[in-house]
C-alpha positions, 0 to 999 in steps of 0.5 A: 500500500502507498503512503496516506494521501495528505492535503491542506485547507488554506483561508485566503482573503475572499476564497478557500484553497485546497492543496494536495498531491496526486501522483507526485504532482502538487495541485491547488484548487480554489473554492469560490467561498468566503473563508467563514467557519462553516465554509472552512468546515465544508472545505475540510469535508471535500478535501477528505473526499478528495484524499480518499479518492486519491488513496483509492486510486480513483481521483478525477478532478471533474468529480470534485471541482466544477467551473470555479471549483465549487461542485453543484447539484443540478437536480431539483430539491424535489427530485433529490428528495424523492430519491432520498426517500427510496433509500430509507429502511424505516417503518411505513408510519415513519416513511409517511411522516417524512413524506408529509413533511416534504409535501406540506413544508419543503417541496412547496418552498424549495421543490423547484430549486436546484439542490445546490442553490438552496440557501439558509434564508430560503429555509427560514422563509419556508419556516416563517410561512408555515409557523403558527404563532405560539398559543394560537389554535386552528379551528377544528372546523376549518379543515372540513371540505379541504383536500389532504394537501390543503389540510397539510398546508395549514399553519403548524406548531413549532414542534411540527416544524422541528420534526420536519427539520429532521427530514430536511437535515437528513436530505442535505447530509446525504447530499454532502455524502454524495458529493453533490454539495459542500455547504449544508444550508441547514447547518445554522437552522436552529429548532424552534422553541415551543411550549409543550402542552401541560397535562390536563388530567381528570380529577377522581370525581370527574373520572368516576362521573365519566365512567358512570355516564358511559356505563348507563348509556353505552355498550358495556365494551365502551365502558370497559375500554375507558375504565381500563384506560383510566386504571392502567395508564396505557397509551391508546395505541398500546391498548388497542392491540392488547391481546388475551395472551398478554394477560397473566391472570395468576400474577395480575399483570399484562405484557405491553409489547406493541402499538398501533400507529397509522393503522400499522402494528409496530413496537411500543413508542420506546421499543421496549416490552414492559409488564404492568400491574393490574389492580383489582378494578382492572381485573374486573374489567377484563373479566367483564370483557371476556364474554365479548371477545375471549370466546371469539378468539383466545389469541385475539385483541381484548377490546372490540368495537361493539358496532363491528365486533372487530378490534377498534380501527383507531382511538379516534372512533371511540373519542368522537363517538363516545368520549367527547359526547360524554364530556359535553353531557357532563359539562366537563372541559374538553380534553383529549382521550389521551388524558386518561393516561395523565389521569392515571399518573397524577392520581397515583402521584397524589396518592403518594405512589413512588415515581419510579413505580409510576415510570415503570407502569407508564413505560418510561425509561427512568423517572426523569420524564415523570418529574418533567411532565408531572412536577406540579402534581409531585409538588402537591402530593405531600398535601402541605406536609413538607411546607409544614416541616419548613415552617417548623425548621425555620420557626423563631420559637423552634421546639427545644431551642432556648429563647436566649443566647 
């Protein structure tokens, strides 16, 4: 093997020069780029590619330096993005979310531009046109009658933009690896700050009133679904594909190992299988549910849609048909059905249950998420006991302390 190829990057007054040796001949290529820190970093990348080609004996100048020395991509962004999608080995739901990001945000703004022409300012402009002001809400009714593309073009939250940026960054990183561009226009694009919505759980009294109303008005399977949700804290996507073999009757436990996302069955959100404890109340739900689904298929899903006698297609069916109407009848504040999970967590916290145990039940890797999401309820769980201790410790007339000194 020959010696390792070496080279240097030099910053000139208004350009960048690469120096390297090919077959004993010294070469110097000038890049028409200002010697800024990002451009120098990009120049280091292209020099590394040049040296790798020299070492492998396949270096050709035209593969790296065009015109004034800056390689450019002649494909449009849309064309390259479509090719990039074909290279992915991801789950269908992930591919769909990436496709949505491209269709809704990046292709309308950047699609017709050549890949090498996309600038930082073009991306910032695209974001500005899509972002929804923090705290504002889109009217649910405003989406009626729109096409899927029109719906996707509505203003979105900062969190959605950040998710879309994941796709854009990956595309330009791939373009750099392909040697099509040397400047990544996303390099200085920062994620948007956004305020995550706080949990809005039900009180114990509200939970009981919701379940009592459902018990009186709906098929027993609807009541069973929601009582199980409130009593386990399972994600709706996990509960929908819970199967009878997952239930350990002897140990009063359930195994959670799958979820339903965008009509596709996949692993849990954290890609971890967990076991959850089942309370006496939860076991009672399962015993009632036996008559509806266990006899049909001992290996099938625990919960079925009573109107179809098949598993629920998604959690939106229950929410629109049963959950929201129940809240309206009871005069309760509108909340998403996911709040059943938050209700489970906050009721346990307020009852003094160890946060580590709650994290395990919810499927969190550690207590960090519990403390982050439910700090307010953790603070209130002691019912003022800790504040009382503070008063005693800092009291002027502390018990056992002499008044004189």
